[in-house]
C-alpha positions as CSV (number, residue, x, y, z in Angstrom):
1,M,-14.3,10.7,-24.6
2,T,-13.4,11.6,-28.1
3,H,-12.3,15.2,-28.1
4,P,-9.1,15.0,-30.3
5,D,-7.1,17.0,-27.8
6,R,-8.5,15.7,-24.7
7,K,-5.2,13.8,-24.0
8,L,-2.7,16.9,-24.1
9,A,-5.1,18.4,-22.1
10,K,-5.8,16.7,-19.3
11,R,-4.1,12.7,-17.6
12,F,-7.8,11.7,-16.4
13,D,-11.6,12.3,-17.2
14,I,-14.9,11.4,-16.4
15,P,-18.0,10.6,-18.1
16,G,-19.3,13.9,-17.5
17,R,-17.6,15.6,-20.2
18,S,-18.5,12.8,-22.5
19,A,-19.4,14.5,-26.0
20,A,-22.9,13.1,-25.5
21,F,-23.2,15.1,-22.2
22,T,-22.1,18.1,-23.8
23,D,-24.9,17.4,-27.0
24,L,-27.3,17.3,-24.5
25,V,-26.2,20.1,-22.5
26,Y,-26.2,22.2,-25.6
27,G,-29.3,20.5,-26.8
28,G,-31.8,23.2,-26.2
29,T,-35.0,21.9,-25.5
30,E,-34.3,18.5,-26.4
31,G,-31.5,18.6,-23.3
32,S,-32.8,17.3,-20.1
33,W,-30.8,16.1,-17.0
34,D,-32.9,12.5,-17.2
35,K,-31.5,12.6,-20.4
36,I,-28.0,13.2,-19.0
37,R,-28.5,10.7,-15.7
38,E,-29.3,7.9,-18.0
39,D,-26.4,8.9,-20.4
40,Q,-24.1,8.4,-17.3
41,K,-25.4,5.7,-16.1
42,R,-25.3,3.6,-18.9
43,R,-21.2,3.9,-18.9
44,M,-21.4,2.0,-15.4
45,P,-20.4,-1.8,-15.6
46,E,-22.8,-4.7,-14.5
47,K,-23.8,-5.5,-10.9
48,P,-21.4,-7.5,-9.2
49,Q,-21.1,-11.1,-10.2
50,Y,-20.3,-11.9,-6.8
51,S,-21.1,-11.1,-3.3
52,V,-19.6,-10.0,-0.7
53,Y,-18.5,-11.4,2.7
54,F,-17.2,-9.7,6.2
55,G,-15.0,-12.1,8.3
56,E,-12.1,-11.7,11.2
57,L,-9.3,-13.0,10.2
58,H,-6.6,-13.0,13.0
59,G,-7.6,-13.4,16.9
60,H,-5.7,-15.8,19.6
61,T,-7.9,-18.2,22.4
62,N,-6.4,-19.6,25.7
63,L,-4.6,-22.1,23.5
64,S,-1.8,-19.6,23.3
65,D,-1.7,-16.3,25.0
66,G,-5.6,-15.2,24.6
67,G,-8.3,-15.2,26.8
68,P,-10.8,-17.0,25.1
69,S,-12.1,-20.5,24.7
70,I,-12.3,-21.5,21.0
71,D,-15.9,-22.2,21.6
72,D,-16.3,-18.5,23.1
73,Y,-13.8,-17.3,20.2
74,F,-16.4,-18.5,17.6
75,T,-19.9,-18.1,18.7
76,G,-18.4,-14.5,19.5
77,L,-17.5,-13.9,16.3
78,R,-20.8,-15.5,14.0
79,D,-23.2,-14.7,16.6
80,R,-21.9,-11.3,18.8
81,A,-20.2,-9.4,16.0
82,G,-22.4,-11.3,12.7
83,L,-19.4,-12.5,11.0
84,D,-19.5,-14.5,7.8
85,F,-16.2,-16.2,8.0
86,A,-13.8,-16.2,10.7
87,A,-10.1,-18.0,11.2
88,L,-8.3,-18.6,14.4
89,S,-4.8,-18.4,14.4
90,D,-3.1,-19.0,17.8
91,H,0.7,-18.4,18.4
92,D,2.8,-21.9,17.3
93,H,4.8,-21.2,20.3
94,G,1.4,-21.1,22.3
95,G,2.4,-18.6,24.8
96,V,5.3,-18.0,26.4
97,G,5.5,-21.1,29.4
98,K,3.1,-23.0,27.6
99,P,3.5,-25.8,25.5
100,E,3.9,-25.2,22.0
101,L,0.8,-25.3,19.2
102,W,1.7,-28.7,18.2
103,D,2.2,-30.2,21.5
104,A,-0.6,-31.5,24.1
105,G,-3.2,-32.2,21.3
106,K,-3.6,-28.0,20.9
107,W,-3.2,-28.6,16.9
108,E,-5.8,-31.4,17.0
109,L,-8.3,-30.0,18.6
110,T,-8.2,-26.6,16.5
111,K,-9.0,-28.4,13.8
112,Q,-11.5,-30.5,15.2
113,K,-13.2,-27.0,16.6
114,V,-12.7,-25.3,13.0
115,K,-14.3,-28.3,11.5
116,E,-17.3,-28.2,13.8
117,Y,-18.3,-24.5,13.9
118,Y,-18.2,-24.9,9.8
119,Q,-21.8,-23.9,8.1
120,P,-21.4,-23.6,4.6
121,G,-23.7,-21.0,3.5
122,K,-23.9,-19.4,6.9
123,F,-20.5,-19.4,8.6
124,T,-17.2,-20.2,7.1
125,T,-14.3,-21.4,9.2
126,I,-10.6,-21.5,8.4
127,L,-8.0,-23.2,9.6
128,A,-4.8,-20.8,10.2
129,Y,-2.3,-20.2,12.8
130,E,0.8,-17.4,13.3
131,R,3.8,-18.8,13.1
132,D,6.8,-16.7,13.7
133,S,9.2,-16.7,11.1
134,Y,12.3,-14.9,11.6
135,P,13.8,-12.7,9.8
136,W,11.7,-12.4,7.1
137,Y,8.6,-11.7,8.6
138,N,8.8,-12.2,12.7
139,N,4.6,-12.4,12.6
140,L,3.5,-14.6,10.0
141,V,-0.4,-15.9,9.6
142,I,-0.4,-19.2,7.9
143,Y,-4.2,-20.1,5.9
144,Y,-5.2,-23.3,4.9
145,R,-7.1,-24.2,1.7
146,D,-8.9,-27.2,4.2
147,H,-9.5,-28.0,7.6
148,D,-6.8,-31.2,7.7
149,G,-3.4,-29.1,7.1
150,E,-0.3,-30.0,9.2
151,M,1.9,-26.8,10.7
152,L,4.8,-25.8,9.0
153,R,8.2,-27.2,11.3
154,G,11.4,-26.0,9.6
155,M,15.2,-26.0,10.3
156,R,13.9,-24.4,13.7
157,D,11.2,-23.3,15.2
158,G,10.4,-19.5,15.4
159,E,13.0,-19.0,12.3
160,M,12.5,-19.3,8.5
161,T,15.0,-19.9,5.7
162,R,14.7,-18.1,2.1
163,E,14.1,-21.5,0.8
164,E,11.6,-23.1,3.4
165,L,9.6,-19.4,2.6
166,H,9.9,-19.5,-1.3
167,R,8.6,-23.5,-0.9
168,W,5.6,-22.4,1.3
169,L,4.7,-19.3,-0.7
170,A,4.7,-21.5,-3.9
171,R,2.1,-24.2,-2.3
172,E,-1.3,-23.4,-4.1
173,D,-3.1,-24.6,-0.4
174,L,-1.7,-21.9,1.7
175,I,-1.9,-18.2,2.1
176,L,1.3,-16.2,3.9
177,V,-0.2,-13.1,5.3
178,P,2.5,-10.7,7.5
179,H,0.8,-8.6,10.4
180,D,2.7,-5.4,12.1
181,T,5.2,-5.5,9.5
182,N,6.2,-1.8,10.2
183,V,6.7,-2.5,13.6
184,L,10.6,-2.7,15.0
185,S,9.8,-6.2,17.3
186,S,7.6,-7.8,14.8
187,G,8.1,-6.2,11.4
188,A,9.3,-7.1,8.0
189,D,12.1,-5.0,5.3
190,F,10.6,-4.9,2.4
191,L,13.7,-2.5,0.9
192,A,16.0,-5.3,1.8
193,M,14.1,-8.1,0.4
194,E,13.7,-9.1,-3.3
195,K,10.1,-9.6,-4.9
196,E,10.2,-13.3,-4.9
197,D,10.3,-13.1,-1.1
198,M,7.2,-10.7,-0.7
199,V,4.0,-12.3,0.4
200,P,0.7,-12.2,-1.7
201,I,-1.0,-10.3,1.3
202,I,-0.2,-8.0,3.8
203,Q,-2.7,-7.3,7.1
204,V,-2.4,-3.4,6.6
205,Y,-4.9,-2.7,9.7
206,S,-5.2,-4.2,13.1
207,R,-6.7,-2.7,16.0
208,G,-4.6,0.5,16.8
209,S,-2.3,0.0,13.8
210,C,-1.7,0.6,10.3
211,T,1.3,-0.2,7.8
212,E,0.0,1.3,4.6
213,Y,3.1,4.2,4.5
214,M,5.7,5.6,6.7
215,G,4.4,8.3,9.0
216,D,0.6,7.0,8.6
217,P,-1.3,9.0,11.3
218,L,-3.4,5.3,12.1
219,A,0.2,3.8,12.8
220,L,0.6,3.6,17.0
221,G,3.9,2.9,18.4
222,N,7.2,2.8,16.7
223,D,7.2,2.6,12.6
224,C,10.1,1.6,10.6
225,E,11.0,2.1,7.0
226,G,10.6,-0.1,4.9
227,G,8.0,-2.2,6.9
228,H,5.0,-0.5,4.8
229,W,2.8,-2.0,2.1
230,Q,3.6,1.1,-0.3
231,D,7.1,0.1,0.1
232,A,6.5,-3.5,-0.9
233,L,4.7,-1.8,-3.6
234,L,7.0,0.3,-5.3
235,R,9.4,-2.3,-5.3
236,G,6.9,-4.4,-7.5
237,A,5.1,-6.5,-5.2
238,R,2.0,-8.2,-6.4
239,M,0.6,-7.7,-2.9
240,G,-3.1,-7.3,-1.9
241,C,-4.5,-6.6,1.8
242,I,-6.5,-7.0,4.2
243,A,-7.5,-6.0,7.7
244,C,-7.8,-7.7,11.4
245,S,-8.3,-7.3,15.0
246,D,-5.3,-9.6,16.4
247,D,-7.8,-10.0,19.0
248,H,-6.8,-11.5,22.2
249,S,-10.1,-11.1,24.7
250,G,-12.7,-12.4,22.5
251,R,-13.7,-9.2,21.3
252,G,-12.8,-9.8,17.7
253,G,-15.0,-7.5,15.2
254,I,-16.6,-6.0,17.8
255,T,-16.3,-2.2,18.3
256,L,-15.2,-0.8,21.8
257,E,-17.5,1.3,22.7
258,N,-15.7,3.0,25.6
259,G,-12.1,2.3,23.7
260,T,-10.3,5.8,22.1
261,F,-9.5,6.4,18.0
262,P,-8.3,4.3,16.3
263,T,-8.1,1.3,18.7
264,K,-11.8,1.2,19.4
265,Y,-12.3,-0.3,16.3
266,P,-11.8,-3.6,15.0
267,G,-10.0,-4.6,11.6
268,L,-12.0,-6.6,9.5
269,T,-12.1,-8.2,6.0
270,G,-14.4,-8.3,3.2
271,V,-13.9,-10.7,0.2
272,W,-16.0,-10.8,-3.1
273,A,-16.7,-14.3,-3.9
274,E,-19.4,-17.0,-5.0
275,E,-20.6,-17.9,-1.8
276,N,-19.7,-18.3,1.7
277,T,-17.9,-21.7,1.9
278,L,-14.5,-22.4,2.2
279,E,-13.7,-23.3,-1.1
280,S,-15.1,-19.8,-2.2
281,I,-13.6,-17.8,0.7
282,F,-10.2,-19.5,0.5
283,A,-10.0,-18.6,-3.7
284,A,-11.1,-15.2,-3.2
285,L,-8.2,-14.4,-0.6
286,K,-6.3,-16.2,-3.2
287,A,-7.0,-14.4,-6.0
288,R,-6.8,-10.8,-3.5
289,R,-10.4,-10.0,-4.2
290,C,-10.4,-8.9,-0.6
291,Y,-10.2,-5.5,1.1
292,G,-9.7,-4.1,4.8
293,F,-11.5,-2.2,6.6
294,M,-12.4,-0.7,10.0
295,G,-15.6,-2.0,11.7
296,G,-18.2,0.1,12.1
297,H,-20.3,1.1,15.8
298,T,-22.6,-1.3,15.7
299,T,-22.9,-5.1,14.6
300,G,-24.1,-3.9,10.9
301,G,-21.5,-1.6,11.0
302,R,-19.8,-2.8,7.5
303,I,-18.1,-1.0,4.9
304,T,-18.9,-2.1,1.1
305,V,-16.4,-1.0,-1.4
306,D,-16.5,-2.3,-5.2
307,F,-13.6,-1.5,-7.1
308,R,-13.0,-2.6,-11.1
309,I,-10.9,-1.8,-14.1
310,N,-12.4,-2.5,-17.2
311,G,-14.5,-4.9,-15.5
312,H,-11.7,-6.8,-13.8
313,W,-11.4,-6.9,-9.6
314,M,-9.3,-5.9,-6.9
315,G,-6.6,-8.2,-6.9
316,E,-5.8,-8.6,-11.0
317,E,-3.3,-7.8,-13.2
318,I,-4.6,-7.0,-16.5
319,I,-3.6,-5.7,-20.0
320,V,-6.3,-3.5,-21.2
321,E,-6.8,-2.2,-24.7
322,G,-6.9,1.9,-24.8
323,D,-7.2,3.6,-21.4
324,P,-8.1,2.0,-18.0
325,E,-11.8,3.0,-16.7
326,I,-11.6,2.5,-13.1
327,Y,-15.1,2.3,-11.2
328,Y,-16.2,2.0,-7.8
329,K,-19.0,1.9,-5.5
330,V,-19.1,2.6,-1.7
331,E,-21.5,1.5,0.9
332,A,-21.2,2.3,4.3
333,D,-22.6,3.2,7.9
334,D,-21.0,6.5,8.2
335,S,-20.9,9.5,6.0
336,I,-17.7,9.5,3.4
337,D,-15.2,12.0,3.8
338,T,-13.0,11.2,0.9
339,V,-12.5,8.3,-1.7
340,T,-8.7,8.8,-3.2
341,I,-7.3,6.4,-5.7
342,V,-3.9,6.0,-5.2
343,K,-1.8,5.5,-8.0
344,N,1.6,4.2,-7.9
345,C,1.7,4.9,-4.3
346,R,0.9,8.5,-4.4
347,N,-2.9,10.2,-4.3
348,Y,-3.7,10.4,-7.3
349,I,-7.4,11.8,-7.0
350,Q,-9.6,12.4,-4.5
351,L,-13.6,12.4,-4.8
352,R,-16.3,12.4,-2.4
353,A,-18.7,10.9,-4.5
354,A,-20.4,6.9,-3.4
355,E,-20.3,6.0,-6.8
356,Q,-17.4,7.0,-9.6
357,L,-16.2,6.3,-13.0
358,V,-13.1,8.1,-13.8
359,Y,-11.3,7.8,-17.6
360,D,-7.1,7.5,-16.6
361,Y,-5.1,8.9,-20.0
362,R,-1.4,8.5,-18.7
363,Q,0.7,5.3,-18.3
364,E,3.4,5.7,-15.8
365,T,5.0,2.5,-15.4
366,D,5.1,-0.7,-17.4
367,A,2.4,-2.3,-14.8
368,D,0.3,0.9,-13.1
369,C,-0.8,0.2,-10.0
370,Y,-4.0,1.5,-8.6
371,Y,-6.1,1.0,-5.4
372,L,-8.6,2.9,-3.3
373,R,-8.3,4.5,0.3
374,V,-12.1,5.3,1.9
375,K,-12.4,7.8,4.9
376,L,-15.7,7.9,6.6
377,K,-16.6,11.5,8.3
378,D,-15.6,9.7,11.6
379,G,-12.5,8.8,10.6
380,R,-12.6,4.6,10.1
381,Q,-11.0,3.9,6.7
382,A,-11.0,1.2,4.5
383,W,-8.3,-0.1,1.6
384,T,-8.6,-2.5,-1.5
385,S,-6.3,-4.5,-2.9
386,P,-4.7,-3.1,-5.8
387,I,-5.4,-3.7,-9.7
388,W,-2.4,-4.3,-11.8
389,V,-2.7,-2.3,-15.1
390,S,-0.5,-2.8,-18.2
391,R,-1.4,-1.2,-21.9
392,R,-1.2,-2.4,-25.4
């Protein structure tokens, strides 16, 4: 891309208008589509250095307000849903009218079972629980880097002070993720908070509820301004995303065949990690090298999204020389309807190709925020964690 006027005439470009492409098109008998395709291919980034793994990060058992036992919960996700990793996230209140999660040996049993079902390289289990954290994040899932973590008890159970929030956000062995942040009863208000109050990851979709932006058609029930992922991003939050089922009935990770759209589809999370171990999966989540999607029609129904800019992965904050080179590749169990490049929380470029490289010429902020929204023909969606791009 060398034309001297290109940045005056355009804000973005694709390799299909490179000088080499033009020379081949106007090359007479020297030009050919094989040569054109080879020129396009060489501009694409190298194959991923990570592998993609799929998991369920939010669900409940009879230790709180869910139906299944812990054994049924983990075996269902491993054997029926065919997932690579899973977290159990029972409520800290233990279910109304029942002992709290820290009482009656519940937390010790949780830790025991998380260890028992961990099979490095095959099935990774993550220790977690859901903590009421009013007024900051009414519903907040706490994830641990190891299997021996202790529950976070503050000044008052069910509530959280700002000092406690900041102290726990600063811990390297924890990841704090809220869900249903747009719902009045369980939400958060990113328009009231400061940037330092915001978490590193949000649950953007659970079964039948989406918190991407105000008025999202996937957001069922009430919807409150300030509680959306885009509200946080526009305030400068460095916030990635996951998707989960928030299952209470032992059907996490699977499609409800007799259900209606969108509640029939579970929320699942993809992570790009070195290997399927607790250390690698947690590190990938901590780095925001993760994305959320609506699970498929069958056990194998997955959406794989490779999203990089100048070779850097989703979740990164980068500085580039020259212009960002935005690359994606999507593989799914259904046909692609659209892939939208969302820039600074607005729909910027909408494509229908499964793989594409785009050059972006215009810097709009000190750190432009890019993420992908993928929509399949059946209506299911996927959302990547953003990449924040500054330019020299």
